[in-house]
C-alpha positions as CSV (number, residue, x, y, z in Angstrom):
1,I,0.0,0.0,0.0
2,I,2.8,2.4,0.9
3,K,4.7,1.7,-2.4
4,K,1.4,2.2,-4.3
5,R,0.6,5.5,-2.7
6,F,4.2,6.7,-2.9
7,P,5.7,5.5,-6.3
8,E,9.0,7.2,-5.6
9,V,9.8,4.5,-3.0
10,A,8.5,1.6,-5.1
11,E,12.0,0.2,-5.7
12,E,13.1,0.7,-2.1
13,K,13.2,-2.2,0.4
14,I,11.2,-1.1,3.4
15,P,12.4,-3.0,6.6
16,D,9.7,-4.9,8.4
17,A,11.0,-3.4,11.6
18,W,9.8,0.1,10.6
19,F,6.2,-1.0,10.5
20,H,6.3,-2.3,14.1
21,W,8.7,0.3,15.5
22,P,7.1,2.7,18.1
23,I,5.5,5.9,16.7
24,T,7.4,8.0,19.2
25,A,10.6,6.7,17.6
26,G,9.6,7.3,14.0
27,G,7.9,4.0,13.2
28,L,4.3,3.1,12.3
29,G,3.6,1.4,15.6
30,L,1.7,-1.5,14.1
31,V,1.1,-4.2,16.7
32,N,2.8,-7.6,16.0
33,P,0.4,-10.1,17.7
34,F,3.0,-12.9,17.5
35,I,5.3,-11.1,20.0
36,D,3.0,-11.5,22.9
37,L,2.0,-15.0,21.8
38,M,5.7,-16.0,21.7
39,A,6.4,-14.4,25.1
40,C,3.4,-16.1,26.7
41,R,4.4,-19.4,25.1
42,M,7.8,-19.2,26.6
43,Q,6.2,-18.7,30.0
44,V,3.8,-21.6,29.5
45,N,6.7,-23.9,28.5
46,S,8.5,-23.0,31.7
47,E,5.3,-23.6,33.7
48,I,4.9,-27.0,32.0
49,N,8.5,-28.0,32.8
50,L,7.9,-27.1,36.4
51,L,4.6,-29.0,36.5
52,C,6.3,-32.1,34.9
53,S,9.1,-31.8,37.6
54,E,6.5,-31.7,40.4
55,T,4.5,-34.5,38.8
56,A,7.6,-36.7,38.7
57,N,8.2,-36.1,42.4
58,N,4.5,-36.9,43.2
59,K,3.8,-39.5,40.5
60,A,1.6,-41.7,42.6
61,V,-0.6,-38.8,43.8
62,H,-1.1,-37.5,40.3
63,E,-1.8,-40.9,38.8
64,N,-4.4,-41.6,41.5
65,Y,-6.0,-38.1,41.0
66,F,-6.4,-38.6,37.2
67,S,-7.7,-42.1,37.7
68,L,-10.4,-40.7,39.9
69,L,-11.2,-38.1,37.2
70,K,-11.6,-40.8,34.6
71,H,-13.8,-42.9,36.9
72,A,-16.0,-39.9,37.6
73,E,-16.3,-39.1,33.9
74,K,-17.4,-42.7,33.2
75,V,-20.0,-42.6,36.0
76,T,-21.4,-39.3,34.5
77,Y,-21.6,-40.9,31.1
78,E,-23.5,-44.0,32.3
79,C,-26.0,-41.8,34.2
80,E,-26.7,-39.7,31.1
81,L,-26.9,-42.8,28.9
82,E,-29.5,-44.3,31.2
83,T,-31.5,-41.1,31.4
84,W,-31.4,-40.8,27.6
85,N,-32.5,-44.4,27.0
86,D,-35.4,-44.1,29.5
87,K,-36.6,-40.9,27.7
88,E,-36.4,-42.5,24.3
89,Q,-38.1,-45.7,25.4
90,A,-40.9,-43.6,27.0
91,E,-41.4,-41.8,23.7
92,V,-41.6,-45.1,21.8
93,E,-44.2,-46.5,24.2
94,K,-46.2,-43.3,24.0
95,R,-46.4,-43.4,20.2
96,A,-47.2,-47.1,20.2
97,D,-50.2,-46.5,22.5
98,S,-51.7,-43.8,20.3
99,F,-53.4,-44.2,17.0
100,N,-52.9,-40.5,16.1
101,L,-49.1,-40.5,16.4
102,T,-46.6,-41.9,14.0
103,P,-44.3,-44.7,15.3
104,Y,-41.1,-43.5,16.9
105,T,-37.7,-45.1,16.6
106,A,-35.4,-44.6,19.6
107,K,-32.3,-42.6,18.8
108,P,-29.0,-44.0,20.1
109,F,-27.0,-42.0,22.6
110,L,-23.4,-40.9,21.8
111,D,-20.8,-43.5,22.2
112,Y,-18.3,-43.0,25.0
113,E,-15.5,-41.6,22.9
114,E,-17.7,-39.1,21.1
115,W,-19.3,-38.1,24.4
116,C,-15.9,-37.6,26.0
117,L,-14.9,-35.1,23.3
118,Q,-18.0,-33.0,23.7
119,Y,-18.0,-33.4,27.5
120,R,-14.4,-32.4,28.0
121,F,-14.3,-29.4,25.7
122,S,-17.7,-27.9,25.5
123,R,-19.4,-28.3,28.9
124,S,-18.8,-25.9,31.8
125,D,-19.5,-28.6,34.4
126,S,-16.7,-30.9,33.1
127,K,-14.3,-32.0,35.9
128,W,-11.5,-31.9,33.4
129,A,-12.4,-28.3,32.6
130,R,-12.4,-27.4,36.2
131,R,-9.0,-29.1,36.7
132,Y,-7.6,-27.1,33.7
133,E,-9.0,-23.9,35.1
134,G,-7.2,-24.7,38.4
135,F,-3.9,-25.1,36.6
136,V,-4.4,-21.8,34.8
137,A,-5.4,-20.0,38.0
138,A,-2.3,-21.4,39.8
139,S,0.0,-20.4,36.9
140,D,1.6,-17.1,36.0
141,L,0.9,-16.6,32.4
142,A,2.3,-13.1,32.1
143,P,4.6,-12.8,29.1
144,V,8.3,-13.2,29.8
145,E,10.8,-10.4,29.4
146,P,13.5,-10.6,26.8
147,Q,16.9,-11.5,28.1
148,S,18.5,-8.5,29.7
149,S,21.7,-7.0,28.3
150,S,23.6,-3.7,28.3
151,E,22.5,-3.0,24.7
152,L,18.8,-3.6,25.5
153,A,19.0,-1.5,28.6
154,K,20.4,1.4,26.6
155,L,17.7,1.0,24.0
156,V,15.0,1.1,26.7
157,A,16.5,4.1,28.3
158,D,16.9,6.0,25.0
159,F,13.3,5.1,24.0
160,I,11.8,6.3,27.3
161,S,13.8,9.5,27.1
162,R,12.7,10.0,23.5
163,G,9.1,9.4,24.5
164,K,9.2,11.9,27.3
165,S,10.5,14.6,25.0
166,L,7.2,14.3,23.0
167,V,4.9,15.0,25.9
168,A,4.3,18.1,27.9
169,S,4.6,16.6,31.3
170,K,8.1,15.5,32.5
171,E,6.4,13.0,34.8
172,S,4.9,11.0,32.0
173,R,3.3,7.6,32.7
174,L,5.9,6.1,30.3
175,G,8.7,7.2,32.5
176,N,7.0,6.2,35.8
177,R,5.9,2.7,34.8
178,G,8.6,1.7,32.3
179,L,8.0,-0.3,29.2
180,K,5.6,-3.2,28.9
181,P,7.2,-6.5,27.9
182,Y,5.8,-6.1,24.4
183,W,7.8,-3.0,23.7
184,R,10.9,-4.4,25.2
185,W,10.6,-7.3,22.8
186,V,10.1,-4.9,19.9
187,L,13.2,-3.0,20.8
188,A,15.2,-6.2,21.3
189,Y,13.9,-7.9,18.1
190,Y,13.7,-5.1,15.6
191,G,16.5,-2.8,16.9
192,P,19.4,-4.6,15.1
193,E,17.5,-4.5,11.7
194,L,16.9,-0.8,12.0
195,M,20.5,-0.2,13.0
196,E,21.7,-2.1,9.9
197,T,19.3,-0.2,7.6
198,F,19.6,3.4,9.0
199,G,22.8,3.2,10.9
200,S,21.1,4.6,13.9
201,L,17.8,4.2,15.8
202,E,17.4,8.0,15.9
203,F,16.4,8.2,12.2
204,M,13.5,10.6,12.8
205,N,13.5,14.1,14.3
206,V,11.1,13.9,17.2
207,K,9.9,17.4,16.4
208,L,8.5,16.2,13.1
209,I,6.3,13.5,14.7
210,P,2.7,14.9,14.8
211,M,1.7,13.3,18.1
212,G,-1.4,15.5,18.4
213,M,-2.8,14.4,15.0
214,I,-1.9,10.8,15.7
215,G,-3.7,10.9,19.0
216,A,-6.8,12.4,17.4
217,L,-6.8,9.7,14.7
218,K,-6.6,7.0,17.2
219,K,-9.7,8.3,19.0
220,Q,-11.9,8.4,15.9
221,G,-12.4,6.2,13.0
222,V,-10.7,7.1,9.8
223,E,-11.9,6.2,6.2
224,W,-9.0,5.8,4.0
225,D,-9.5,6.5,0.3
């Protein structure tokens, strides 16, 4: 789209990093959804490794617990199967005793494997679902931070300083709260590519960034021609 609207740069190679680089640093600020997914996945993997370690230390306890879950699930299935069959049989007898109703053929209940698939993944009263929710509640699924380094620390400090120069208040929320993990990943992941392309991360004069207009556009819908 950019090359179509600006033919003069049609032959230029636009680095992907520029699209996701923060607006306050001269980029477009487009969110890359895979960054948070990757960071959360790394956190989940560490939680799973910890869980597996704990499971190995308490193998008998966990095996007994999951055996009870399977038994409870089987009991629930048999109860629902009996209820279903009784209901279907009652309908068959009702139709057979009436001359005004067409005969009725009892419908079979779900087999155990098919019932398990629906029961485990689509029912809120599933014991497996409650167990999973318990795992999630006990886990810290916050995205992990990128590995710290002196280079990343400098990038973060420069970015915060650059952002504060764009706002009127020196006590900006950016400076007080620091950067979210997402933006730290952006700096760590895309910084080297921009350095290679532009030779510096300060490739845009902050005074040329129309933050007021950008803020207004974010607050209202825009129709692009």
